[in-house]
C-alpha positions, 0 to 999 in steps of 0.5 A: 498499499505504501508503494501505490501511496509513493506511486501516484503523488505527482498526480496527486499534485497536478490535481490539487493544482487543477481545483480552481479550474474544476470549481470554475467550470459549471457546465462539466459533468459531475465527476463520479463519488466514491465513499466507503462505508467502513467500521472498526469492529463488526456487527454495527450494521455497516452492510445494512447502512451501505445496502438501505442508503444505496437503495434510498439513493436510487429511488431519488434517481441516483446511478448506484454502484456497490463494490463488495470489498469484504473479500471472503466473506461477502454478503451484500448480495445476501441482503439483496436476496442475490445469487450471482453466478460470478465475483470479484475472484473471477475477475483477480483471476483473469477470467472475467472483466468488472463489467461482466461481473455486474449483478442487478439490484433493485431500482437499477443498483448494480453490484460488484459482489466478492467471493464469499468462502474463498481465500484466493484474493483475500489480501490483495498484492500491488497487482491486483490493487492496480487491477481494480483501480484500472477496471473501475476507471473504465466504468467512471462515467456510469455511476453518480455513486459508488459505495465500498463495503469495506470488511470490519477492522483495520486490515490491509484491504480495509486502509486500501479502500479507505484511502482509495476511496474519495470520502469515508463514512465510519459507521459505529454504534453507541456500544463503547467498544464500537466507539473505541474501535471507530477511533482506532480505525480513524487514528490508523489512517490518519497517522499512517496514511494521511486521512484528515477528513471523515464521516461519521453515521451512528447506527442502533440508537435509541433516540438522537441524543445517544447519537450526539453524544458519541459524536461528542466523544469522538471529536473531543478525543480526535481533537486532542490527539489527531489532526481530522475533522469529522463531519456527523451525517446522521444516525439510524434508529435500532429498529427489530424490522431490520431483523425481519428484513434481513431474514427475508433478504429485503432491505427495510427501506422497501420492505417498510418504506414509510417506517422511521428508520427508512425514513432516517436512510433517506435522510441520510442519502439526501445528506450524502447526495446534497453535500458539496463534493470533494473536488480534489483528491486527498493526496494517493491512489484513488478510484477515478482519478483519470475521471478528475484528470479529464474534467480539470483539462477541460474548459 
């Protein structure tokens, strides 16, 4: 990862210099926005956040791609009740291109499924990372948003997908261990990979004050020990109907569209879609940096 990070410094510097040009071109095509949705530990509902947010975005007319980056323990396809014939293992093995393994989700959502139970590519090497970067870059004009569902924890794959995404959304719950692990993940990405911007979603809350308290705790400790910014995107209430949705392999915003939790996912999606996109790369290897380069060169 460090070699990859160093390899694109010149390109990243060029892109940063294009900021003014990019901002002044009002009629240009908007670049695809790439978000990693990540967590310091499992069990916080990260995949459910990805699936329901993607569905809410698609209902708003957005073209959405989900990349299941939990290689070897894939479950985004299970959430949608899909049984894709091909997955990323076929891509990395050289058998298929990315477009050929795309699975169709609801409302036009496209999914790049990982290979559940297959250990061949659970730890990507530099060649495989660049292969994925190039494959996604060829699809850059097909989507408004790409949501990357990372695996939980702080593995090398997790750090790669978080640094390759344009923006990072950290999902946690009010559970003290989940908060601690969320901070540990942000600390690692900040101190070792120079990430400075994070977004926070607090899942499974009982009341809004609970979410704000989590945000307050994380910002307080990060302000003291880390040079990062954390933006609070929103919260998702705990809902027993989520278990029913998972059992039926349906997203809750589709199964119970009038529920409080579905309203929360809709609000989260509106917030993400209305946020001003980051106009320049963060400084390392990023998905769709070629697209950004093309946009900066127009006008």
